RONUDREN-211010 format. One line per 2 residues: number of its first residue (from 1); for each residue x, y, z of C-alpha. Coordinates in pm, whole numbers, always signed. Example, Ala and Ser with C-alpha at 12.3 -4.5 7.8 and 13.67 -1.06 7.14 Angstrom:
<rs>
1> +1230/-450/+780 ~ +1367/-106/+714 $
</rs>
This chain:
<rs>
1> -671/-1449/+1366 ~ -614/-1820/+1331 $
3> -751/-1802/+969 ~ -481/-1548/+860 $
5> -136/-1653/+957 ~ +57/-1571/+643 $
7> -22/-1220/+508 ~ +104/-1108/+172 $
9> +193/-740/+108 ~ +163/-558/-225 $
11> +252/-201/-258 ~ +282/+47/-544 $
13> +605/+116/-665 ~ +751/+470/-677 $
15> +603/+617/-368 ~ +742/+691/-32 $
17> +404/+694/+146 ~ +356/+329/+4 $
19> +666/+235/+165 ~ +612/+410/+487 $
21> +261/+212/+539 ~ +428/-84/+445 $
23> +669/-59/+716 ~ +396/+32/+945 $
25> +193/-292/+862 ~ +504/-484/+880 $
27> +559/-381/+1247 ~ +212/-421/+1326 $
29> +186/-765/+1177 ~ +515/-853/+1374 $
31> +374/-779/+1705 ~ +84/-982/+1641 $
33> +321/-1278/+1569 ~ +209/-1317/+1205 $
35> +439/-1434/+919 ~ +488/-1146/+664 $
37> +571/-1230/+290 ~ +642/-944/+56 $
39> +582/-914/-307 ~ +908/-950/-478 $
41> +906/-628/-668 ~ +820/-419/-367 $
43> +1087/-608/-165 ~ +1371/-497/-404 $
45> +1300/-141/-308 ~ +1310/-186/+70 $
47> +1652/-317/+139 ~ +1706/-514/+471 $
49> +1352/-603/+520 ~ +1498/-973/+614 $
51> +1120/-1112/+518 ~ +1045/-1388/+298 $
53> +944/-1262/-101 ~ +744/-1431/-352 $
55> +598/-1321/-679 ~ +281/-1172/-716 $
57> +115/-1487/-884 ~ +263/-1707/-645 $
59> +124/-1523/-319 ~ -200/-1666/-334 $
61> -47/-2017/-300 ~ +114/-1941/+31 $
63> -77/-1653/+167 ~ -412/-1670/+383 $
65> -443/-1314/+328 ~ -299/-1052/+88 $
67> -305/-686/+169 ~ -239/-436/-103 $
69> -115/-71/-47 ~ -169/+175/-310 $
71> -464/+310/-536 ~ -742/+101/-725 $
73> -482/+33/-1018 ~ -239/-166/-756 $
75> -551/-347/-667 ~ -636/-445/-1029 $
77> -316/-590/-1103 ~ -311/-769/-803 $
79> -666/-900/-872 ~ -576/-1038/-1233 $
81> -264/-1219/-1039 ~ -470/-1365/-729 $
83> -813/-1452/-842 ~ -725/-1805/-948 $
85> -592/-1888/-608 ~ -918/-1775/-413 $
87> -700/-1559/-164 ~ -886/-1287/+15 $
89> -752/-944/-86 ~ -783/-634/+139 $
91> -705/-256/-24 ~ -520/+36/+174 $
93> -599/+343/-5 ~ -258/+522/-97 $
95> -378/+672/-468 ~ -653/+920/-548 $
97> -1008/+780/-582 ~ -1020/+452/-399 $
99> -1314/+250/-490 ~ -1157/-72/-411 $
101> -889/-23/-167 ~ -1138/+146/+97 $
103> -906/+166/+421 ~ -704/+489/+454 $
105> -398/+509/+605 ~ -502/+672/+917 $
107> -709/+416/+1063 ~ -497/+127/+925 $
109> -396/-83/+1241 ~ -735/-57/+1370 $
111> -911/-158/+1059 ~ -635/-442/+987 $
113> -693/-557/+1340 ~ -1078/-599/+1280 $
115> -985/-815/+992 ~ -785/-1040/+1162 $
117> -1037/-1055/+1456 ~ -1279/-1183/+1177 $
119> -1476/-843/+1172 ~ -1512/-790/+794 $
121> -1732/-841/+497 ~ -1660/-1052/+191 $
123> -1730/-929/-151 ~ -1664/-1154/-475 $
125> -1619/-963/-783 ~ -1587/-1162/-1123 $
127> -1336/-1067/-1389 ~ -1334/-1108/-1762 $
129> -1158/-1328/-2018 ~ -1056/-1153/-2325 $
131> -929/-1372/-2607 ~ -809/-1249/-2954 $
133> -792/-1451/-3288 ~ -633/-1392/-3585 $
135> -747/-1574/-3888 ~ -884/-1844/-3666 $
137> -580/-1882/-3473 ~ -554/-1770/-3087 $
139> -284/-1467/-3096 ~ -354/-1313/-2738 $
141> -515/-1362/-2411 ~ -595/-1104/-2130 $
143> -795/-1041/-1813 ~ -1004/-762/-1658 $
145> -1132/-643/-1341 ~ -1281/-334/-1443 $
147> -1314/-319/-1836 ~ -1164/-398/-2135 $
149> -1175/-143/-2414 ~ -1128/-146/-2788 $
151> -983/+198/-2898 ~ -819/+324/-3220 $
153> -475/+332/-3036 ~ -210/+605/-3117 $
155> -420/+738/-3420 ~ -677/+1027/-3347 $
157> -942/+829/-3619 ~ -1263/+656/-3592 $
159> -1254/+254/-3593 ~ -1513/+41/-3723 $
161> -1637/-302/-3589 ~ -1914/-540/-3585 $
163> -2086/-640/-3231 ~ -2227/-975/-3173 $
165> -2410/-1092/-2831 ~ -2450/-1448/-2764 $
167> -2377/-1501/-3130 ~ -2628/-1232/-3249 $
169> -2571/-948/-3466 ~ -2612/-616/-3283 $
171> -2483/-353/-3507 ~ -2179/-211/-3715 $
173> -2022/+61/-3554 ~ -1816/+389/-3653 $
175> -1683/+510/-3338 ~ -1391/+595/-3097 $
177> -1429/+225/-2997 ~ -1609/+30/-2720 $
179> -1588/-25/-2322 ~ -1701/-342/-2201 $
181> -1744/-298/-1833 ~ -1818/-555/-1533 $
183> -2002/-372/-1218 ~ -1659/-318/-1063 $
185> -1549/-96/-1331 ~ -1901/+57/-1371 $
187> -1753/+347/-1160 ~ -1427/+364/-1379 $
189> -1360/+477/-1745 ~ -1731/+364/-1825 $
191> -1882/+613/-1600 ~ -1679/+884/-1748 $
193> -1798/+767/-2077 ~ -2162/+802/-1993 $
195> -2243/+445/-1881 ~ -2454/+363/-1574 $
197> -2326/+276/-1231 ~ -2397/-90/-1126 $
199> -2404/-240/-776 ~ -2119/-478/-717 $
201> -2379/-778/-650 ~ -2513/-743/-1021 $
203> -2444/-1032/-1252 ~ -2415/-821/-1570 $
205> -2199/-634/-1801 ~ -2264/-290/-1997 $
207> -2138/-218/-2333 ~ -2081/+163/-2349 $
209> -1987/+327/-2704 ~ -1739/+573/-2710 $
211> -1854/+908/-2920 ~ -2024/+680/-3189 $
213> -2102/+848/-3534 ~ -2472/+815/-3456 $
215> -2732/+986/-3249 ~ -2908/+656/-3140 $
217> -2622/+442/-2987 ~ -2652/+419/-2604 $
219> -2497/+207/-2326 ~ -2667/-162/-2336 $
221> -2644/-367/-2011 ~ -2644/-789/-2052 $
223> -2607/-1043/-1860 ~ -2288/-1120/-1705 $
225> -2273/-1448/-1851 ~ -2321/-1327/-2214 $
227> -2043/-1415/-2477 ~ -1951/-1084/-2639 $
229> -1787/-1086/-2994 ~ -1627/-778/-3171 $
231> -1479/-813/-3523 ~ -1244/-563/-3632 $
233> -1340/-432/-3975 ~ -1138/-492/-4293 $
235> -1209/-139/-4393 ~ -1023/-3/-4093 $
237> -706/+200/-4232 ~ -569/+200/-3888 $
239> -472/-47/-3609 ~ -693/-37/-3319 $
241> -592/-174/-2982 ~ -762/-378/-2708 $
243> -681/-291/-2342 ~ -737/-433/-2024 $
245> -772/-239/-1696 ~ -592/+27/-1861 $
247> -277/-193/-1791 ~ -236/-407/-2080 $
249> -249/-330/-2435 ~ -284/-572/-2773 $
251> -239/-443/-3113 ~ -500/-581/-3360 $
253> -499/-577/-3736 ~ -839/-568/-3965 $
255> -1035/-887/-3941 ~ -940/-994/-3610 $
257> -1186/-1117/-3353 ~ -1206/-1011/-2990 $
259> -1437/-1259/-2742 ~ -1492/-1157/-2412 $
261> -1700/-1362/-2146 ~ -1682/-1401/-1766 $
263> -1379/-1563/-1633 ~ -1434/-1876/-1388 $
265> -1251/-1752/-1099 ~ -1355/-1468/-869 $
267> -1170/-1206/-670 ~ -1235/-1244/-298 $
269> -1224/-869/-177 ~ -1235/-809/+199 $
271> -1404/-500/+320 ~ -1439/-339/+699 $
273> -1753/-474/+847 ~ -1938/-134/+809 $
275> -1849/-93/+427 ~ -2145/+59/+255 $
277> -2140/+90/-140 ~ -2339/+397/-150 $
279> -2178/+585/+120 ~ -1858/+522/-101 $
281> -2037/+662/-399 ~ -2140/+970/-197 $
283> -1762/+1016/-97 ~ -1590/+945/-404 $
285> -1828/+1093/-645 ~ -1938/+1396/-428 $
287> -2309/+1290/-465 ~ -2373/+1500/-124 $
289> -2146/+1826/-223 ~ -2321/+2135/-184 $
291> -2226/+2490/-360 ~ -2033/+2706/-131 $
</rs>
C-alpha cells in the first residue's frame, strides 16, 4: 500500500450506478487511510464530497494510481489524458462489454484491496498519434488508444483516398473508409468490420477497409512502428472525417494528408493478478456459448 497513497477517481457522467460505486470506493479508501482525489467533472455532480479535485489531464501528476469507473469508453478517454504521465490505471466496469474495465462492481473492494497489496499484473498498451496536414501546414493533432477511422462523416457516399505504409504506395481505394487499429482496439470497431483479434502484447497495427469497392481488399497487419499515411483524394465531392476512439472528430477536405504513427508514451493498465486475455474473450465475445 506504500506505493499507492494518492488515488484518483474518474467516473462516467450521467450514471447513478457509477456515482454509487464511486461513493463505495471513497468509503473503502478512506478506511485504508488513503488520499482520494476526484476528477473535476465527476466532482461537480457529487455535492458535499469534501475531496481534493483535479482536472483529468493533471491527475497523472499528483496521483499514484487512477481508478476509472464506467465502460471502456470512459477508460479510453482517461487513457489519452493520462498516458503521458505513466500513472497506472485500473478499470471498474459499469458499462456494457468491458474489455478494458475488467473489475466487476460486485467484487470491487476485494479486487482493489488486492491491488493495494501489490497483487496485480501490469499491461502496457501503446497509443496512436494522428496528425492532419493541409497544404503542408499542421491543422490538427489527435490521439487514440483503440483506433483512428477515416470515414465519410454524415454523408452516405464512398470516399477515395491513397494509402502509404512506410512511404511506399499501397493502393488507391474507394470505400466507406479505413480503420487503423492497435491490438487494444482489435476487439472493438475493427472486429465488427472483419478484422483479426490481436493479443494486446503484439507490436502491430491492423488496417481494416470498410466496404471497399473491390472483392480483393482485405485487412493488413503491419509492424507497430510503421508510419501510415492517408491522402484524401481531390476527386471527393464530400468532406470526410477522421475519428479517434469514436470520441473526437476532425473534418477533412480533399487533399488533406493524415499521418498515423505510434505514440512514444504508453498506457500502464493494471489488471487483477489472475487476468487472462483469452478468458476475457470467451466471456465478452461468447466463445463458449452453446445453443439452448
